[in-house]
N, C-alpha and C positions, 0 to 999 in steps of 0.2 A: 528560522523559518521567515523569511523576507515578505514573501507574497500574502499578505494576510488580507488585503483590502476586499475581496470578494468572498473569503472563505471562512470557514468556522472551525475552531479547535474541537476535535473529536478525541474522546479518551478511548480504552480499550473497545474495539468494534469487531465483529466477525459477520460475514456474509457467505451466504450460499447462493447467491444471484449473480456471481460474477462470471461472464461470457469469456473476457480476454483482458489480460493487463499487459501494458507496455512500460518497462522499467527502464529509466535513463542508465547512463554510464557509471553512477555513484553507487552501486550495488554490489555486494559479494553474495555468492550463492553457495549454499552447502545443503546435505540432505540429513534429516534426522534419523535415528535408529527406529523411529514409528513410520518413517517414510514421508514425512512433511518435508516440502522444500522451503528452506528457511532463506529469504533475502535479508541481508543486514546493509544498512546505510553507512557508507564508508565516509561520508562527507555530509555537511549541512545542505539542506534543500536537495536532498535526493527525492526524485519525482517518480510517479506512477500515474499512467493515464489509464483508468479503469472503465470498462465498458459493461455494463450491467443488463440483464436480461430484458428489461422494458426498453432498452435502447439509450438510457440516461448515461452520460459520460461524467467521470468526475476526475479532477487532478487531485492527488494526495501528495503532499509535502511532508518530509521526515528530516529531523535533524540527525547527524552522525549517530550511530548506535541504535537507530530506530529498527524495528524487525517487522517482518511480513512472513507469516506461515501460510503456506499454500497446501492444501489436501486434495483428497479425491472430490470429484463432483463438483469442482469449483468452490468449494470452503476455504475461504480465507479469513485470517486473522491478523488485525493491524494493532501493533503496540501503540501505546499513549505516550505522549500527546502527538498528534500530527494535525495538519491542516487540509482540510475537504473544500474543494472549489467546485461547483456544478459548472460544467462548460456547455 
């Protein structure tokens, strides 16, 4: 996770405020038996740009193997650790 200058390390996080997420090309997508979409980072510095309900945007960076689970209603679970940078 090379881009730490403006961000902070976050541990296990979940949110139900996500309106939209844009994943870069460093993710593999699968679907769990319970219906969650599981995004798994396939390389270091895998990034997601997240837009929250209040308009705040964040850049999230994950190491290889990091996971994001997305369920109904915009509920998202982010594995630990990852870097969060306010945009």
